[in-house]
C-alpha positions in Angstrom: 37.0 88.8 77.0 33.8 90.8 77.5 31.6 91.2 74.4 28.1 92.3 75.6 25.3 90.8 73.5 23.2 94.0 73.6 25.7 96.1 71.6 26.6 96.5 67.9 30.3 96.5 66.8 32.5 97.8 64.0 35.5 96.2 62.3 37.5 99.1 63.9 36.6 97.9 67.4 34.0 100.5 68.3 30.8 99.6 70.1 27.5 101.4 70.0 24.5 101.1 72.4 21.3 102.7 71.1 18.9 104.3 73.6 16.0 105.8 71.8 17.2 108.4 69.3 20.6 108.6 70.9 23.5 106.2 71.0 26.6 105.8 73.2 29.9 104.9 71.5 33.2 103.6 72.8 35.9 101.2 72.1 35.7 97.5 72.9 37.3 95.5 75.6 39.5 93.8 72.9 40.6 97.2 71.6 41.6 98.6 75.1 43.5 95.4 75.7 45.4 95.7 72.5 46.2 99.4 73.2 47.4 98.8 76.7 47.4 101.6 79.3 45.4 104.5 78.0 46.8 107.8 79.0 44.9 110.4 77.0 41.7 110.8 75.0 41.1 113.7 72.6 37.6 114.3 71.3 36.9 117.8 69.8 33.9 116.9 67.7 31.1 117.9 70.1 28.3 119.6 68.2 29.5 118.3 64.9 27.6 116.2 62.3 29.9 113.3 61.3 29.5 110.6 58.6 29.8 106.9 59.2 33.5 105.9 59.5 34.6 109.5 60.0 37.1 110.1 62.8 35.5 111.4 66.0 38.6 111.5 68.2 41.9 109.9 69.1 43.0 107.7 71.9 46.6 107.6 73.2 48.1 104.7 75.0 51.6 104.2 76.3 52.7 102.6 73.0 50.5 104.1 70.3 47.9 106.6 69.2 44.8 105.5 67.4 41.9 107.2 65.6 38.3 106.3 66.7 35.6 106.1 64.0 31.9 106.7 63.9 29.9 103.4 63.6 27.0 105.4 62.1 26.4 108.9 60.9 25.2 111.3 63.5 25.6 114.5 65.5 27.9 114.4 68.6 25.8 115.8 71.4 28.0 114.9 74.4 31.5 113.9 75.2 32.4 111.9 78.3 34.2 114.8 80.1 35.3 112.4 82.9 37.8 110.8 80.6 39.9 114.0 80.6 40.9 113.2 84.2 40.5 109.5 84.2 41.3 108.0 80.7 42.0 104.7 82.4 38.2 104.3 82.8 38.4 102.9 79.3 40.7 100.2 80.4 38.7 99.4 83.5 35.2 99.7 82.2 35.1 100.1 78.4 31.3 99.5 78.2 30.3 101.6 81.2 32.3 104.5 82.6 34.6 104.4 79.6 32.0 105.5 77.0 33.4 108.2 74.7 30.6 110.1 73.0 26.8 110.3 72.8 25.3 110.9 69.4 22.0 111.6 67.7 21.8 108.8 65.2 21.4 110.3 61.7 20.6 107.2 59.8 19.2 104.3 61.9 19.4 101.9 58.9 23.2 102.0 59.2 22.9 100.1 62.5 21.9 97.1 60.5 25.2 97.1 58.8 27.1 96.6 62.1 28.2 93.3 63.7 26.4 91.7 66.5 28.3 90.2 69.4 28.8 86.8 67.8 30.0 88.2 64.5 32.4 90.6 66.4 33.8 87.7 68.4 34.3 85.7 65.2 36.1 88.7 63.6 38.7 89.1 66.4 39.3 85.3 66.8 39.7 85.0 63.0 
């Protein structure tokens, strides 16, 4: 299972990669594996300010639909539009082409509350 060391993680299986004042957010390799074949992604929060743990969108797989949660508070400045036509990118490349949203981080201190790769790995191996 792929758990990149340079990312932060949530208990709800989102990852976040900070680049300056912005951050990219998606779901983990573990999460996409649990969901199975992803068929649809709905994100209608572009331009909105969202609180930490607020729902930013939903992801639909063949067997279930799941909410996706903000790892930190911030403003959604971009949605990965390519996922509308190729939602399977989340299955194939969850940390690259399968990113979901780009946000302006509202409270950088919240990043310290997230898990590092080792902590996340421990949480899913439980």
